[in-house]
N, C-alpha and C positions, 0 to 999 in steps of 0.2 A: 266535545273537546276539539276534534278536528275542524269542525265548521267554524267555531269561534276563533281559534287561533289561525286557521288557514286564511281567513279573510284579512288578517293583519300581517301575517308573517310569510305567507305563501309557503306552506309546509311542503317539504319533499319527503318521500317515503323510501324506506329500504327495509330489508328483512335479513335477519341473521340465521334463520332456519327455514324449514319447509313452510309453505303457505298453508293456513288452516283450510280444511275442506269446507267447513260450514261456518255461518256467522256465529253459531253458538260456540264453536271452538274458539273463534276470535274473542268472544266475550270472556270465555274462561281463561284466556291468556292475558287478561287485563294487567295482571301483576308483572307481565313481561313486556310492558310497553315503555320504551325509552323515549322521552321527549327532550331533545337537545336544542336549546335556544341560545344562540350567540350571535352578536353582531360585531364584526371586527374585520381585520384585514387578513386575508388568507396568505399563506406562504408555502414554501417548499417543505418537504419533510416526510414524504411517503416512505422512503427507504428507511429513514431513522425510526419512524413509527412502527413499521413492520418488524424491524430488528429488535425493538424494545421488548415486545411481548410475543413475537412470532404469531402475528395475526393472519387469519385466512383472508381471502379476497373480499368477502362480504363485510367482515369486521373492519378491514382497512378502508373500505369505501366510506363507512360511517365515521371512522376516526379522522380521516382527512377531508371530510366533506367541506364544501365552501361555506362561508359565513351565512347565517340565517337559521331558521327553525327547521328541524328535521324530526319526523316521527318514524321511529324504528320499531318494527314488530319483531319480537324475539321470544321464542319458546324456552322451556326449561333446558338448561345445559348448553345453551348456545354462546355463552361467554358474555353475558350482559355487563357484569361488573368489570371484567377485563377491558371490554370495549369502551365503557364510560371513562374509566381511569386512563386509558390510553388516549382517548379524545382530550381529556384534561391535560395530559402531558404534552400532547401535540399543540394545543392552544397556547400553553405557556411557552413552548418552543418558538411559536410564531410571534411572541412578544406581548401576549395578552397579560394584563396585570392580574396577579393571583387574587388581589383584594376584591376584584370585580367578578369573581367566580362563585357561584352557589351550586353545591352538589347535594341534591335532595333525593330521598327515597321514602318508603312507607314505614320502615321499622328502624328502631335505634341500632339494632344489631347490624343491619345491612349498611346503615350510614357509617357506623364505626369501621366496618370492613372496607368500605370504599375509601375513607380517609386514610386508613392504614396502608392500603395498596398505593394510593396516590403518593403518600410520603416515601414509599419505597422507590417510586419512579422519579419524583421531582425533588426529594429531600425537604429541606426546611421551608421551601415555598409553600408546601401543603399546609403549614401552620397558619397561613394567611387566608386560606380558603374557608368560606362559610359552608359548613356541612351539617346535616341533621335530617330530621323528618320534615315532611310538608307541614305537619301540625306545629312542630316546635319552631320552625322558621316563621310561620304565620303568627304564632303567639308573640314572638320577639318583636316583630314589626308592629303588630297591633298594640302592644304595650306602649309604643311610642306615638302612634297616630290614631288611637281609638276615638279621640275627641272629634275627629272628622266625621265619625259615624254616629255620634250621639252618646258615646260611652265615656266613662272616665278611664284613665290609664290603669286603674286598680280594679278593673272588672274581674268578676269571679267566674271560674270555669265550672260548668255543670257536668258531672260525670253521668253515665247512663242511668244509675239509680236515682240521682237527684232530678234528672230531666223527667223520668217516668213518674216520680212522686209529684212534681209540679203539674204535669199533665193530668194525673189522677185527681188532683185537687180541683183543677179547672173543670174537668169532666163532671165532677160532683156539683160544683157551684153553679154550673150552667143547667143543672137539672137533667143531664143526659145519661147519668149512670144507670137509671132505671128504664131507659128507653129500650125497647125490644131489639135484641141483636146488636146493640151498640158495642163497639170494640173496647176491650180493656186498655188500660194505660200503656201496657207494654206493646200492644198491637198498634195503638195510635202512634206511639213513638217510632215504631218500625216504619209505618206508612209515611210519617213526616220526614224521617231520615231518607227513605227511598226517594221521595219527591225531591229532596235537596240534592241527592247524589246523581239522579238521572235527569233532572231538569224537567221532568213531567209534572203536570199540575196535580195537586193533591185531589182535586175534584175528579180528574180523569182516572187516577189510580183507584180511588174509592169506588167509582162506578163500575170499574172492571173487576172488582173483588166481590166477595159475598156480602159486603157492607154497602151495596148500592143504595139501599133505602135510607142509609144514615149519612150519605155523602155530605149534605149541607151541614149537619151537626159536626162532622169531622173537620170540615173547613173552618167552622166557627171556633172549635177548640184550638186549631192551629193558629188562627189569627190572634186569639187571646194569649196563647203561649208565646208568640213572637212579641206581642206588646209588653208582656210582663218581663220578658228577658231584658228588653231595652230599659224599661222603667226601673228595674231592680239591678241594673248593671251586671247582667249575666250573659254568658255565651256557652253554648254546648260545643261539642267537637266539630259538628258540621258547620257551625257558625264561624269557626276559626278559618276554614277554607273559603266559605262564601264571602265573609266580610273582608278577607284578604284580597279576594278578586275584586270586590267592590272598591276597596281602598286603592288598588292599583289603577283603577280607572281615572283617578285624580292625577293629572299629568305632573303636577308639582311634587306630589308624594312619590310618584313612580320615578321621577328623575333623582330625587334624593336617595331613595332606596337603592337604585341601580349604581349610584356612585359610592355607596358605603357598605356594600356587601363584603 
């Protein structure tokens, strides 16, 4: 994520809490990663921002950071929601149009909490802000522009059970179900999802697991799984994020989305 966005946005980093001692600790803090992307005109307001929610110095640094992309590493209890909503209030104070703000998180509960807090800070302007989960936002955009990716706008979402069922069917049809030590549908789905979420190739993940001898068959199942999803107008949860990223690589679509959030 850092490498991909850093190349385009020149990410700057800050932290709201103690630095993790090991890389494994940083990985476990993934849920505490705040990614703030905004391009606009900076202005004054540090004093107002600090007064609004009594921010500490690290939080204030994030809230009043210059325009651009900022990656903020924050552990539990460091005030992530307060910092994000304060950043939002500060941006609106600088003249940013609320309709061009998107406030996203991983769960509906957290998204609702952020919008509620934002409303307490900025009043009715919060009603113009687009908020929700990464998946719900991606779904809404894909419903409008899925045709750019070979889908209809009425594509069907596969839940975990449906995805595993389809993988199991493919596994059997390809004659791999009886192959020695070949992974079950649930394990195949986990490997495929892991590949999608880490950016590591499925072949690489398979060869590093106990299924090394089945790596080529696993890749074959995955390819057929992807083909059938497109041909049958299906997306799973990982596809919502991956296809959203692909969609935003289209400059025309990206421009329209950025102006209508």
